[in-house]
C-alpha positions in Angstrom: 0.0 0.0 0.0 2.2 2.8 -1.3 -0.2 5.6 -0.2 0.1 8.6 2.0 -1.8 11.5 3.4 -0.2 14.8 4.4 -1.7 17.8 6.1 0.2 21.0 6.5 -1.3 24.0 8.2 0.5 27.3 8.7 -0.6 30.9 9.3 -0.5 31.2 5.5 -1.9 28.0 4.1 -3.9 24.9 4.9 -2.9 22.0 2.6 -4.1 18.4 2.3 -2.4 16.0 -0.1 -3.4 12.4 -0.7 -1.2 10.3 -2.9 -1.3 6.7 -4.3 1.9 5.8 -6.2 0.2 2.9 -7.9 -2.9 4.7 -9.2 -4.2 5.4 -12.7 -3.9 9.2 -12.8 -7.2 10.1 -11.2 -7.0 13.5 -9.5 -8.9 16.1 -7.5 -7.1 19.3 -7.4 -8.3 22.6 -5.9 -5.5 24.9 -4.8 -6.9 28.3 -5.4 -4.2 28.8 -8.0 -5.8 28.0 -11.4 -2.6 27.5 -13.4 -1.1 25.3 -10.7 -4.3 23.2 -10.6 -3.8 22.6 -14.4 -0.1 21.7 -13.9 -0.8 19.3 -11.0 -3.6 17.6 -13.1 -1.0 17.0 -15.9 1.6 15.8 -13.4 -0.9 13.2 -11.9 -2.1 12.0 -15.3 1.4 11.6 -16.8 2.8 10.0 -13.6 -0.3 7.8 -13.2 -0.5 8.9 -9.6 -3.9 9.1 -7.9 -3.6 12.6 -6.4 -5.8 14.8 -4.3 -4.5 18.3 -3.4 -6.7 20.8 -1.5 -5.2 24.2 -0.5 -6.7 27.2 1.2 -4.1 29.9 1.1 -3.5 33.6 1.3 -3.8 34.1 -2.5 -5.1 37.6 -1.8 -1.4 38.4 -1.1 0.0 36.3 -4.1 0.4 32.6 -5.0 3.8 32.2 -3.4 2.9 30.6 -0.1 0.3 28.2 -1.6 2.7 27.1 -4.4 5.6 26.5 -2.0 3.5 24.8 0.7 1.9 22.5 -1.9 5.4 21.5 -3.1 6.4 20.8 0.5 3.3 18.7 1.2 3.5 16.8 -2.0 7.2 16.1 -1.4 6.4 14.8 2.0 3.6 12.6 0.6 6.1 11.0 -1.9 8.6 10.4 0.9 6.0 8.8 3.1 4.5 6.7 0.4 7.9 5.3 -0.6 8.7 4.2 3.0 12.1 2.5 3.1 12.2 2.6 -0.7 12.6 -1.1 -1.0 12.4 -2.6 -4.5 12.0 0.7 -6.4 13.7 1.4 -9.7 15.1 4.6 -8.0 16.1 6.4 -11.2 13.8 7.9 -13.9 14.2 10.4 -16.8 12.2 11.8 -19.6 12.8 14.2 -22.5 9.4 15.6 -23.3 8.3 17.7 -26.3 5.5 20.2 -26.0 5.2 21.8 -29.4 8.3 24.0 -29.8 9.4 23.3 -26.2 11.6 20.4 -25.2 12.3 19.7 -21.5 14.4 17.0 -19.9 14.0 15.8 -16.3 15.9 13.2 -14.4 15.2 12.0 -10.8 17.2 9.9 -8.3 15.2 8.9 -5.3 18.4 9.0 -3.3 17.2 10.1 0.0 19.0 13.4 -0.6 17.1 16.5 -1.6 18.6 18.6 -4.4 17.2 20.6 -7.3 19.3 21.4 -10.4 17.1 23.8 -12.4 17.8 25.3 -15.8 14.4 26.3 -17.2 14.5 29.8 -18.7 10.9 31.0 -18.9 10.5 34.1 -21.1 7.3 35.6 -19.5 7.1 36.7 -15.9 3.5 35.6 -15.7 1.3 33.0 -17.3 -2.2 34.4 -16.7 -1.9 35.6 -13.1 0.7 33.0 -12.1 4.2 34.2 -11.4 6.5 32.0 -13.4 9.3 32.2 -10.9 7.2 30.1 -8.6 7.8 27.0 -10.9 11.3 26.8 -9.4 10.0 27.3 -5.9 7.5 24.5 -6.3 10.1 22.0 -7.7 12.6 23.0 -5.0 10.1 22.3 -2.2 9.1 19.0 -3.9 12.7 17.8 -4.3 13.8 18.7 -0.8 10.8 17.1 0.9 10.6 14.0 -1.3 14.4 13.6 -0.5 15.3 13.2 -4.2 17.7 14.6 -6.6 15.8 16.3 -9.4 17.3 17.8 -12.6 15.1 19.9 -14.9 16.6 21.4 -18.0 15.1 23.2 -21.0 16.5 22.0 -24.3 14.3 24.2 -26.4 11.5 26.6 -25.8 9.6 29.7 -26.7 6.1 29.7 -25.2 6.1 30.1 -21.4 3.0 27.9 -20.9 4.5 25.2 -23.1 7.8 25.2 -21.2 6.2 24.9 -17.8 3.7 22.3 -19.0 6.5 20.2 -20.5 8.4 20.4 -17.2 5.4 19.2 -15.1 4.7 16.4 -17.6 8.3 15.4 -17.8 8.8 15.3 -14.0 5.6 13.3 -13.6 6.9 10.7 -16.1 10.4 10.6 -14.5 8.9 10.0 -11.1 6.6 7.3 -12.5 9.7 5.4 -13.7 11.6 6.0 -10.5 8.9 4.8 -8.1 8.1 1.7 -10.1 8.9 -1.6 -8.4 11.7 -3.4 -10.1 10.6 -7.0 -10.4 14.3 -8.1 -10.5 15.0 -6.4 -7.2 11.7 -6.6 -5.2 12.4 -6.1 -1.5 15.9 -4.8 -2.0 17.2 -1.3 -1.2 18.6 0.0 -4.5 21.9 1.2 -3.0 25.2 -0.3 -2.1 24.9 1.5 1.2 21.9 -0.6 2.1 19.8 2.4 2.9 18.3 5.4 1.1 
């Protein structure tokens, strides 16, 4: 049962995340941030994670606190659902085209949080969403999922397409990394014996 539920409540946000690593991509997303809702729906669908994300945040200020806290809670949900990380493939990568944009992501469920981010986004906003928050989200996700995450733009022009390609690519990379390796079921995928 590789499932988890995380609740995070601060003076700025109230976030609930429910995650099933072995789902079909069903999702219920209501963050109060429309563009992020769309990206998380794509992430769940392409990762085939069953995902519920509900957030009530101080979006009257801006979307920063909600976006970051959702990333934190989602990262914690992955960490909890993975448990000791026995039998997982551990690594995953995807080069994903989205029209003129091309984004590569690679993940190592190493137990060590790190984000390497090279995703130039031309516009400062997509709709009302501040595009600098894409990096904040993925940083929070990587640190709290305790994974190494690389995201690199290989080509791009349209800001919406670049960000969408990143979310889809990361979803597919995580899908590959969390998959149970039938040749190593029950084993920790590390010479250290622990992740």
